[in-house]
Every structure is written in structure tokens, then in C-alpha cells.
SERO-4910 file (N, C-alpha, C, O; in steps of 0.05 Angstrom, whole numbers):
BEGIN
 pado doro    nc1    nc2    nc3   cac1   cac2   cac3    cc1    cc2    cc3    oc1    oc2    oc3
  Met    A    512    459     -1    503    446     19    470    456     33    462    478     40
  Ile    A    459    434     33    429    433     45    434    428     72    447    408     79
  Asn    A    424    450     92    416    443    108    385    435    118    369    450    128
  Phe    A    382    404    111    356    398    115    348    397    147    326    406    155
  Leu    A    366    387    161    364    373    189    349    402    203    337    401    224
  Lys    A    352    420    191    343    445    201    323    440    217    321    443    241
  Tyr    A    301    429    196    268    431    198    265    403    207    246    393    196
  Thr    A    280    385    224    274    364    239    243    362    242    228    347    230
  Lys    A    236    382    264    202    386    265    184    381    259    165    368    266
  Leu    A    194    399    234    167    397    211    164    374    191    146    374    174
  Tyr    A    184    353    195    193    331    177    165    316    199    143    310    191
  Ala    A    175    314    233    154    299    244    127    307    254    108    295    264
  Phe    A    134    332    246    101    339    251     83    327    222     60    320    226
  Ile    A     92    326    195     76    322    175     79    293    172     66    284    154
  Ser    A     92    276    184     94    243    184     70    246    203     48    241    192
  Ile    A     71    252    227     43    246    249     22    259    241      5    260    259
  Leu    A     14    270    221    -10    284    208    -16    267    191    -39    258    188
  Val    A      5    259    176    -15    237    148    -10    214    171    -27    214    188
  Ile    A      5    201    173      1    179    192    -29    179    209    -48    164    205
  Ser    A    -26    203    232    -61    198    248    -84    198    227   -101    181    229
  Val    A    -86    218    204   -107    216    195   -109    190    178   -132    181    176
  Gly    A    -92    176    167    -97    152    155   -106    127    175   -123    109    170
  Met    A    -85    131    207   -100    108    216   -135    116    227   -155    102    228
  Thr    A   -133    140    233   -156    144    241   -184    129    229   -204    117    238
  Ser    A   -172    137    200   -195    126    174   -195     97    186   -212     82    196
  Leu    A   -169     96    182   -177     53    179   -188     44    211   -198     23    217
  Phe    A   -183     67    231   -200     45    256   -232     63    260   -248     57    278
  Met    A   -237     84    241   -262     80    236   -279     70    219   -303     66    225
  Tyr    A   -270     64    198   -285     54    168   -277     21    171   -293      5    163
  Gly    A   -252     11    182   -249    -14    181   -229    -17    155   -227      2    139
  Pro    A   -210    -50    149   -200    -46    130   -219    -60    101   -229    -81    109
  Lys    A   -225    -54     77   -240    -63     60   -224    -81     52   -208    -75     34
  Leu    A   -224   -114     64   -215   -132     46   -227   -154     27   -249   -164     25
  Ser    A   -205   -156     15   -212   -168    -11   -223   -202     -3   -218   -213     18
  Ile    A   -237   -215    -22   -239   -235    -15   -218   -266    -11   -221   -289     -2
  Asp    A   -193   -247    -26   -168   -257    -30   -168   -265      3   -160   -288      3
  Phe    A   -173   -258     27   -171   -254     53   -183   -265     69   -175   -279     87
  Thr    A   -210   -259     62   -244   -255     79   -260   -284     61   -283   -287     68
  Gly    A   -251   -303     40   -272   -314     36   -292   -317     16   -312   -320     29
  Gly    A   -297   -318     -4   -324   -317     -8   -328   -315    -45   -313   -331    -57
  Ala    A   -345   -297    -60   -348   -298    -87   -346   -272    -91   -351   -254    -75
  Ile    A   -336   -268   -123   -337   -242   -138   -356   -246   -159   -357   -269   -168
  Leu    A   -374   -226   -172   -398   -230   -188   -389   -205   -202   -394   -189   -184
  Asp    A   -378   -191   -222   -383   -172   -238   -391   -168   -263   -378   -173   -283
  Tyr    A   -423   -155   -264   -440   -161   -285   -437   -141   -297   -431   -120   -286
  Ser    A   -441   -145   -323   -444   -117   -349   -473   -120   -353   -479   -144   -348
  Phe    A   -490   -109   -360   -518   -103   -371   -519    -93   -392   -506    -72   -394
  Asn    A   -530   -101   -412   -536    -81   -440   -557    -59   -438   -565    -48   -458
  Lys    A   -567    -52   -409   -584    -34   -405   -573    -27   -377   -558    -42   -364
  Pro    A   -585      3   -365   -579     11   -342   -601     -1   -325   -625      0   -330
  Val    A   -589    -14   -299   -605    -26   -289   -600    -12   -258   -579     -1   -251
  Ser    A   -627    -15   -243   -625     -5   -206   -614    -21   -197   -627    -41   -191
  Glu    A   -584    -20   -190   -576    -33   -161   -595    -36   -144   -580    -34   -124
  Gly    A   -618    -38   -134   -627    -32   -108   -640    -73   -117   -634    -95   -107
  Glu    A   -656    -66   -139   -670    -92   -152   -648   -112   -155   -651   -133   -142
  Val    A   -623   -112   -172   -620   -127   -171   -608   -144   -139   -609   -169   -136
  Val    A   -599   -129   -123   -598   -135    -88   -625   -152    -93   -624   -176    -99
  Asn    A   -646   -141    -89   -663   -153    -86   -672   -178    -99   -687   -191    -83
  Ile    A   -669   -188   -119   -668   -211   -137   -649   -236   -127   -650   -260   -132
  Leu    A   -631   -222   -111   -599   -234   -109   -611   -250    -78   -614   -274    -76
  Val    A   -617   -230    -57   -627   -242    -39   -651   -262    -41   -652   -280    -24
  Lys    A   -668   -260    -57   -685   -276    -60   -683   -300    -61   -699   -315    -51
  Asn    A   -658   -310    -75   -644   -329    -86   -620   -331    -65   -596   -330    -70
  Ser    A   -627   -332    -49   -617   -341    -21   -581   -324    -24   -566   -339    -11
  Leu    A   -573   -313    -30   -554   -298    -39   -539   -285     -9   -551   -264     -4
  Ser    A   -524   -288      6   -518   -273     24   -492   -249     21   -468   -255     26
  Ile    A   -503   -216     10   -488   -204      4   -472   -186     21   -483   -169     35
  Val    A   -442   -189     22   -421   -173     35   -429   -146     22   -446   -130     30
  Asp    A   -414   -145      4   -415   -108    -11   -426   -107    -38   -421   -127    -52
  Glu    A   -435    -95    -45   -439    -85    -72   -430    -56    -75   -426    -39    -57
  Ser    A   -428    -54   -106   -421    -24   -116   -424    -21   -145   -422    -42   -159
  Arg    A   -429      2   -158   -442     10   -184   -409     19   -194   -397     39   -188
  Gln    A   -400     -4   -211   -380      7   -223   -388     35   -248   -377     57   -249
  Ser    A   -409     26   -265   -417     42   -285   -448     38   -282   -456     20   -266
  Pro    A   -471     57   -300   -491     56   -297   -504     27   -304   -523     17   -293
  Thr    A   -484     12   -332   -488    -22   -333   -471    -43   -328   -467    -66   -336
  Arg    A   -457    -23   -307   -438    -49   -287   -444    -46   -260   -450    -27   -246
  Ile    A   -441    -73   -255   -445    -83   -222   -429   -100   -204   -434   -124   -201
  Leu    A   -409    -88   -190   -397   -118   -175   -410   -124   -146   -416   -109   -128
  Ile    A   -412   -144   -148   -419   -151   -115   -403   -173   -110   -392   -190   -124
  Arg    A   -403   -166    -73   -383   -190    -71   -403   -209    -48   -415   -198    -29
  Thr    A   -403   -230    -52   -417   -250    -27   -404   -265    -21   -381   -268    -29
  Lys    A   -417   -285      1   -415   -312      3   -403   -325     -8   -408   -321    -32
  Leu    A   -382   -349     -4   -380   -369    -27   -402   -384    -30   -416   -393    -12
  Ile    A   -406   -387    -61   -420   -399    -73   -415   -415    -99   -394   -406   -109
  Ser    A   -426   -435   -113   -422   -450   -134   -421   -438   -158   -422   -414   -156
  Asp    A   -420   -448   -180   -403   -437   -208   -437   -443   -219   -445   -426   -236
  Glu    A   -461   -468   -210   -484   -472   -215   -501   -450   -205   -516   -437   -219
  Lys    A   -497   -446   -179   -516   -430   -162   -501   -406   -181   -514   -406   -202
  Glu    A   -485   -389   -182   -475   -370   -206   -502   -367   -232   -520   -350   -237
  Ala    A   -493   -395   -244   -504   -390   -268   -541   -389   -269   -554   -379   -287
  Leu    A   -553   -402   -244   -585   -406   -244   -583   -365   -236   -593   -349   -251
  Val    A   -568   -357   -211   -578   -329   -205   -576   -314   -237   -597   -304   -244
  Arg    A   -562   -312   -249   -555   -296   -271   -575   -298   -282   -592   -280   -281
  Lys    A   -581   -327   -300   -605   -327   -320   -636   -314   -304   -654   -304   -317
  Asp    A   -637   -317   -264   -665   -301   -254   -657   -275   -260   -677   -267   -273
  Leu    A   -641   -256   -259   -633   -232   -268   -641   -218   -294   -651   -197   -299
  Glu    A   -633   -238   -309   -630   -233   -338   -672   -228   -340   -688   -210   -342
  Lys    A   -672   -259   -338   -707   -256   -335   -726   -236   -317   -750   -238   -323
  Lys    A   -723   -226   -305   -735   -209   -282   -740   -182   -302   -759   -173   -314
  Leu    A   -709   -173   -297   -702   -149   -301   -707   -141   -335   -711   -118   -343
  Gly    A   -707   -164   -354   -709   -155   -375   -692   -157   -384   -702   -166   -405
  Val    A   -663   -155   -390   -639   -158   -400   -622   -175   -396   -627   -194   -381
  Lys    A   -598   -173   -409   -578   -187   -429   -561   -186   -405   -563   -166   -390
  Ile    A   -545   -205   -400   -519   -200   -372   -490   -219   -391   -491   -239   -405
  Lys    A   -473   -205   -385   -442   -204   -386   -430   -217   -370   -412   -202   -360
  Leu    A   -430   -241   -359   -410   -244   -333   -383   -240   -343   -375   -252   -363
  Leu    A   -365   -216   -325   -336   -201   -332   -322   -228   -313   -310   -247   -321
  Arg    A   -328   -222   -293   -315   -240   -272   -325   -254   -253   -341   -241   -239
  Phe    A   -321   -284   -243   -327   -288   -221   -313   -311   -212   -311   -333   -225
  Glu    A   -302   -305   -189   -277   -310   -169   -281   -326   -145   -290   -310   -128
  Thr    A   -281   -340   -138   -279   -352   -111   -257   -360   -101   -238   -370   -114
  Val    A   -257   -357    -75   -241   -364    -57   -244   -372    -25   -249   -356     -7
  Gly    A   -242   -392    -24   -253   -417      1   -245   -395     38   -223   -385     36
  Pro    A   -253   -392     52   -250   -373     77   -225   -393     85   -205   -379     83
  Thr    A   -217   -420     94   -192   -433     89   -165   -418     87   -147   -411    101
  Leu    A   -175   -419     54   -145   -403     43   -143   -378     53   -121   -373     63
  Gly    A   -170   -350     54   -166   -336     57   -153   -322     81   -143   -299     84
  Val    A   -155   -346    100   -137   -341    127   -109   -354    127    -91   -345    140
  Glu    A   -106   -370    115    -75   -376    104    -63   -354     95    -42   -346    105
  Val    A    -74   -341     75    -59   -324     51    -58   -294     81    -39   -278     81
  Met    A    -71   -293     94    -72   -272    109    -50   -280    129    -39   -259    136
  Arg    A    -39   -299    141    -23   -300    159      7   -316    140     29   -308    148
  Lys    A      7   -330    125     35   -321     93     40   -296     96     63   -289    100
  Thr    A     21   -278     93     29   -243     85     44   -221    106     57   -200    104
  Leu    A     33   -240    130     38   -230    155     69   -235    163     87   -220    169
  Ala    A     66   -264    161    100   -274    168    113   -266    145    135   -259    155
  Ala    A    114   -262    122    135   -260    104    140   -224    110    163   -217    107
  Ser    A    125   -208    115    133   -183    123    150   -179    143    167   -161    142
  Phe    A    146   -201    171    159   -201    196    184   -203    184    198   -182    181
  Val    A    196   -229    175    216   -239    166    224   -222    147    248   -221    146
  Ala    A    216   -210    133    226   -189    124    249   -161    142    273   -157    143
  Ile    A    226   -150    151    241   -135    169    265   -141    183    288   -131    181
  Ile    A    255   -161    196    282   -180    207    308   -189    192    329   -191    204
  Gly    A    305   -193    167    325   -193    152    337   -167    144    362   -166    142
  Ile    A    321   -143    139    327   -111    134    347   -103    155    366    -90    149
  Leu    A    342   -111    181    349   -102    205    385   -114    206    406   -101    209
  Leu    A    377   -142    204    409   -158    210    433   -145    186    457   -141    191
  Tyr    A    418   -141    159    435   -131    137    443   -115    152    459   -120    170
  Leu    A    435    -95    148    440    -69    153    462    -57    171    482    -43    166
  Thr    A    450    -69    198    475    -68    220    502    -90    214    524    -89    225
  Phe    A    492   -110    194    525   -115    186    535    -98    170    557    -90    176
  Ala    A    518    -87    143    538    -82    125    548    -53    132    569    -42    123
  Phe    A    525    -41    155    542     -9    160    563    -11    195    574      7    209
  Lys    A    559    -39    198    574    -39    225    566    -33    250    581    -39    269
  Arg    A    533    -16    257    525    -10    268    503    -13    268    492     -9    246
  Met    A    477    -24    298    455    -28    296    440     -8    288    423    -13    271
  Asn    A    443     25    300    424     52    296    416     39    269    395     27    267
  Tyr    A    440     42    238    434     37    212    413     24    214    393     37    205
  Gly    A    408      2    222    389    -20    213    361     -5    229    339     -9    219
  Val    A    365     11    252    334     15    260    333     38    251    309     43    251
  Ala    A    343     55    243    345     78    232    328     68    198    310     82    188
  Ala    A    335     49    190    323     39    169    293     28    167    274     36    154
  Val    A    297      6    184    264      0    193    255     26    207    231     29    207
  Val    A    267     42    218    234     55    233    227     71    215    205     81    221
  Ala    A    239     83    188    235     92    160    211     72    141    193     79    125
  Met    A    218     50    149    205     26    127    174     29    143    155     34    128
  Phe    A    169     27    175    146     20    186    143     49    190    130     55    210
  His    A    151     64    177    126     96    174    121     92    151     98     85    155
  Asp    A    124     90    127    119     78    101    106     71    103     86     85    101
  Phe    A    100     37    111     75     19    117     56     36    137     35     26    145
  Leu    A     61     52    142     33     64    159     26     87    138      4     98    139
  Val    A     44     94    121     31    115    105     12    107     84     -8    119     76
  Val    A     23     80     76      8     64     49    -15     58     59    -37     65     49
  Val    A    -12     41     86    -36     27     97    -59     45    101    -81     36     93
  Gly    A    -59     70    112    -72     92    132    -88    104     95   -111     98     89
  Cys    A    -70    121     77    -73    125     52    -95    113     46   -118    121     48
  Tyr    A    -85     89     34   -100     62     18   -138     61     41   -160     56     31
  Ser    A   -134     65     59   -156     60     76   -173     84     68   -195     80     57
  Ile    A   -164    109     71   -180    121     60   -190    131     37   -207    149     34
  Ile    A   -171    110     10   -183    111    -19   -208     86    -16   -228     86    -31
  Ser    A   -202     66      4   -214     43      3   -248     56      5   -266     52    -12
  His    A   -251     71     28   -270     88     34   -285    102     23   -309     99     23
  Phe    A   -272    124      8   -285    136    -12   -288    122    -51   -303    125    -70
  Phe    A   -271    111    -46   -260     93    -83   -276     70    -77   -285     58    -96
  Gly    A   -279     63    -61   -282     21    -56   -252     11    -67   -250     -2    -87
  Ala    A   -236     18    -55   -209     -1    -65   -206    -14    -44   -205     -4    -21
  Glu    A   -204    -48    -53   -198    -65    -29   -173    -72    -26   -157    -64    -42
  Met    A   -167    -85     -9   -136    -95      6   -128   -127     -9   -126   -146      7
  Asp    A   -125   -130    -27   -125   -160    -43    -87   -160    -50    -71   -141    -48
  Thr    A    -84   -178    -56    -56   -187    -55    -37   -174    -74    -13   -176    -70
  Leu    A    -48   -161    -95    -35   -133   -107    -25   -111    -86     -4    -97    -86
  Phe    A    -46   -113    -69    -43    -93    -51     -8    -90    -36     10    -73    -33
  Val    A    -17   -125    -28      0   -129    -11     36   -129    -21     58   -127    -10
  Thr    A     24   -136    -58     54   -133    -69     68   -105    -68     92    -99    -64
  Ala    A     46    -91    -75     48    -61    -71     60    -51    -44     75    -32    -37
  Leu    A     51    -66    -36     74    -58     -3     89    -67     12     95    -57     34
  Leu    A    101    -91      3    117    -93     -1    150    -88    -17    174    -90    -11
  Thr    A    131    -82    -43    162    -63    -62    154    -36    -44    176    -26    -47
  Thr    A    144    -23    -33    144      3    -30    170     -6      1    187      9      9
  Leu    A    165    -29      9    189    -30     30    208    -30     22    224    -12     26
  Ser    A    213    -55      4    244    -50    -11    249    -32    -25    272    -32    -34
  Phe    A    234    -13    -33    245     12    -50    261     31    -31    284     40    -34
  Ser    A    238     37     -2    237     52     20    271     42     29    291     55     31
  Val    A    266     21     31    305      8     42    324     11     24    344     21     34
  His    A    328      6      1    345     20    -26    351     47    -31    373     53    -40
  Asp    A    332     67    -24    341     95    -24    349    108      4    358    130      8
  Thr    A    344     91     19    355     90     49    391     89     53    408    103     64
  Ile    A    391     64     36    408     58     40    437     84     16    458     93     25
  Val    A    429     89     -7    445    109    -17    453    125      4    477    131      5
  Val    A    435    136     26    436    160     37    464    145     53    488    149     48
  Phe    A    454    130     72    472    122     89    496    119     78    515    129     90
  Asp    A    500    104     56    526    100     49    538    129     31    549    127      9
  Lys    A    536    144     39    550    175     22    550    182     57    572    192     64
  Ile    A    532    179     78    539    187    110    572    170    109    593    181    106
  Arg    A    568    141    111    597    121    116    615    133    101    639    132    108
  Glu    A    606    144     80    640    149     54    653    179     73    677    183     74
  His    A    634    195     83    639    216     97    660    219    121    679    234    129
  Glu    A    643    188    130    655    191    162    679    179    166    688    176    188
  Lys    A    694    168    141    713    151    132    735    168    131    755    164    144
  Tyr    A    731    191    110    747    215    117    748    240    124    767    255    119
  Ser    A    729    245    134    727    266    161    717    262    183    702    244    190
  Ser    A    729    288    202    718    281    229    688    302    245    679    306    268
  Leu    A    681    310    220    665    334    216    641    320    240    640    296    246
  Pro    A    623    340    250    599    334    261    573    312    243    566    314    219
  Leu    A    564    294    262    544    280    233    535    291    231    530    285    207
  Thr    A    518    314    236    494    332    219    502    341    196    485    343    179
  Ile    A    527    348    190    544    366    172    539    342    155    526    342    134
  Met    A    549    325    163    563    291    144    529    280    130    524    273    107
  Ala    A    513    283    153    480    281    140    472    305    119    453    303    104
  Asn    A    485    322    120    468    343     98    484    345     78    476    346     55
  Lys    A    514    345     84    523    331     50    509    313     36    499    318     14
  Ala    A    508    282     52    502    260     38    475    269     23    473    266     -1
  Phe    A    455    280     38    430    287     31    432    303     -2    420    298    -23
  Thr    A    461    331     10    453    349    -19    468    327    -42    467    333    -66
  Glu    A    482    301    -33    499    295    -57    482    276    -75    487    266    -97
  Thr    A    458    274    -58    438    243    -69    409    259    -77    397    251    -97
  Val    A    400    279    -65    380    289    -79    362    287   -100    338    286   -100
  Val    A    383    287   -125    380    297   -151    369    275   -161    350    274   -176
  Arg    A    388    245   -149    397    223   -165    361    211   -156    344    201   -171
  Ser    A    358    218   -122    335    196   -106    313    208   -122    297    192   -133
  Val    A    311    232   -125    286    257   -133    284    244   -172    261    238   -179
  Asn    A    306    241   -195    298    232   -212    293    193   -217    282    183   -237
  Asn    A    301    179   -198    293    157   -192    268    158   -190    250    145   -200
  Ser    A    269    166   -183    229    170   -162    204    178   -188    185    165   -199
  Leu    A    218    205   -192    196    200   -221    194    187   -244    175    188   -258
  Thr    A    216    174   -248    213    155   -278    191    134   -264    175    123   -279
  Ile    A    190    130   -239    169    111   -225    144    119   -233    126    105   -243
  Ile    A    145    145   -225    117    161   -223    104    165   -246     79    161   -247
  Leu    A    121    175   -270    116    178   -294     93    153   -307     73    156   -320
  Met    A    111    125   -296    105    100   -304     70     98   -298     50     94   -313
  Leu    A     73    103   -263     55     92   -255     29    115   -257      7    105   -251
  Val    A     28    139   -263      8    156   -264    -12    146   -295    -36    141   -297
  Pro    A      5    145   -313    -18    139   -331    -18    105   -331    -31     98   -350
  Leu    A    -11     89   -319    -21     64   -316    -46     75   -293    -69     69   -301
  Met    A    -44     88   -269    -70     94   -254    -98    105   -266   -121     99   -259
  Ile    A    -88    125   -288   -116    136   -304   -131    115   -327   -155    116   -332
  Phe    A   -116    102   -336   -119     91   -358   -116     58   -361   -122     43   -380
  Gly    A   -101     52   -331   -111     19   -332   -135     12   -322   -154     26   -317
  Gly    A   -130    -14   -321   -166    -27   -321   -173    -27   -285   -157    -18   -269
  Ser    A   -199    -37   -279   -202    -34   -254   -185    -56   -230   -180    -55   -206
  Ser    A   -180    -74   -252   -164    -93   -227   -132    -83   -228   -118    -95   -212
  Ile    A   -117    -60   -246   -100    -62   -234    -96    -24   -232    -75    -14   -240
  Arg    A   -113    -13   -224   -118     17   -223   -114     22   -196   -108     45   -192
  Phe    A   -116      9   -178   -124     19   -140    -83      3   -133    -67     11   -116
  Phe    A    -78    -22   -159    -46    -23   -147    -34     -8   -156    -11     -9   -148
  Ala    A    -41     22   -186    -15     24   -182    -15     54   -168      5     68   -166
  Val    A    -48     62   -156    -46     78   -127    -29     77   -111    -14     93   -102
  Ala    A    -33     45   -104    -21     38    -84     15     38    -78     28     42    -58
  Leu    A     21     31   -106     54     32   -107     65     61   -112     89     68   -108
  Leu    A     38     83   -123     44    108   -126     43    122    -93     62    134    -84
  Ile    A     29    119    -86     30    139    -58     64    126    -40     78    143    -30
  Gly    A     74     91    -36     95     80    -32    111     88    -49    134     81    -43
  Thr    A    111     99    -69    140    108    -89    145    143    -74    167    154    -73
  Ile    A    115    157    -62    123    187    -60    130    181    -25    144    201    -17
  Thr    A    126    165     -5    132    173     24    161    157     22    178    161     40
  Gly    A    168    134     -4    189    117      3    220    149     -3    241    156      8
  Met    A    204    158    -27    222    186    -36    224    199     -4    247    203      4
  Tyr    A    210    203     10    200    222     29    218    212     50    239    225     56
  Ser    A    212    189     63    221    172     87    252    176     89    263    191    105
  Ser    A    261    163     74    294    167     64    317    180     79    335    171     93
  Pro    A    309    210     69    324    239     73    310    241    106    321    239    128
  Phe    A    283    245     99    266    259    119    261    243    148    259    252    171
  Val    A    259    229    143    261    210    176    277    181    179    279    172    202
  Ala    A    289    165    158    310    163    169    335    168    178    347    160    199
  Thr    A    344    188    154    362    205    169    363    223    191    385    223    203
  Pro    A    348    236    199    339    240    218    346    219    241    366    221    255
  Phe    A    330    203    242    333    200    269    354    178    266    358    164    286
  Leu    A    366    173    248    396    154    248    419    178    269    437    170    284
  Val    A    412    207    265    424    227    280    426    231    302    447    237    314
  Phe    A    398    228    312    385    220    345    399    200    354    408    201    377
  Leu    A    403    176    338    413    148    350    438    158    365    444    162    388
  Glu    A    453    161    331    482    166    341    496    196    352    519    205    351
  Ser    A    471    208    364    482    235    382    472    222    407    483    225    429
  Arg    A    454    208    403    453    191    433    476    169    442    491    169    461
  Arg    A    474    152    424    505    132    424    529    143    441    539    130    460
  Lys    A    540    179    431    568    192    427    557    201    458    573    200    476
  Val    A    537    208    463    538    222    493    540    207    525    547    214    547
  Lys    A    526    178    509    535    162    527    566    150    527    573    134    545
***
């Protein structure tokens, strides 16, 4: 039997450190939201020869485009985010670029989202997350007959939420990843994975409670020892799939795989090292009262 609860303070320190770094990044640099939430247009241009990013931006500004952000994907590819423009305006801007730069441009992507739709997506995302959290709390309280199980699972889920958002904020700042609808999908998938892994450990603890009068700390250690191999194997199968997708996937899917990878790792960590110690803490307080 592994006495993993012996190092509860170490787990708390690791979690606080990771979350603090991520939240500091989020507040310092702010979330880099995609047009899915802010509204606007994305122009993804591929040139037949290397061009100056500054020259491209100057030409766009002279064409009365309000540039929100730009990033060089390669010497011959530039991704530009602007305020909302029409298809006709984009075609005129592209022709002007070709004429003034003496290049041929291939339009890889042109997407537009109205600001009203962006606000609606944000509102529905927050509402879906809130409903999911309440549903999970009620379900686990009903399934395990005690609210402490549900509260501990939700705390671990909130921990994973902060870790994923914080780490992705750092990646956004240094690598240009945007928080889009794919990121929301990865985030909600992470929360479901976290709860799934937590239920496996909690179910083992409940099983030991039925047939044993041992202290909860011992039963929790036994539950972790019995489920750790299964949990690691399950997570590794996901990680081994996400790593190649992250390395070889296209630009639109790469950061989605990165977010899922972070979520898988923190979900595997939080079940035994956040949810279970917090459950033991809550149950010990309940029994003392």
C-alpha cells in the first residue's frame, strides 16, 4: 500500500505554484480571445516569396483595415486578425497587396464572426460550464450519499480548470495560441475526464468503507494503490495519441491538442492528489463535529 497522503502539503504546494504562475500570466497578459468570442475577421495569407510583415500591415492600414493582431506563421505566411470586413473588401485588399508587393497571394483562410454572435458564444460557454458543475455536484452527492464526495470532485475540477486556463494563457503569450471554441471543447473535455478519474478512486474508497472499519486515510491510500496503474495506463493512451497530433497536426488543431494534453495530465494528477486529500479533510471534519 502506498501512503500517498503523507505528502499532502507537497501536493498543495505544487498546485498552488502552478495555478499562481498561470493566473499571474492571465492577469498580466490577458486572455488572447479568438474572433469566436470578440467578433471580427481572420485573414490567413500565403505568399509566393518572403515578405515584410511591416509592409503588409502598412498596406492594410492604408486600406482602412483596423488590425487587432498579426503574427508571422512562416517567412511566406502571415495571419492577421481585423475588425469585421466584407468578402468584397478582403478581395480588394488582397489585390492591392499583390500589386504593391509584387507577389502572388493564396488565401488560406478567411473567417468572419459578428460581435453579437461572439458575445452569445461567450455567454453560452459560461452557462454550459456552470450547468455542468452543478450537475456533477448533484450527481455525485446522490451517487455517494454524501455531499462531501461531490464537493471534493468539484474542487478538483475547478483546480483543473484553473491549471488549463493558466497554462494556456502562458502558451498564448509566447506561441500565439488563441482561446477559441476548440479550446472550450478541450476545457469541458478536461473537466469530464477529471470527474471520471475521480469517481474511480472514490468508488474504491466507498467499497472499502462497506467492508472495513479502518480509518479513512488508510482506505484512501488503499484505493489509490489499487487504481493508480489503471489511471496511468488510461491517461498514457490519451497522451500517446495527443503528442503526435500536437507535433504533426495543422495550425488549427495543434493548440487544441496542447490544451487536451494539459487537461489530461492535470486530470490524472488531481484525482488522487487534490480530490482525495480534500475528501479526507472534509470527512475528518464531519466526524469530529
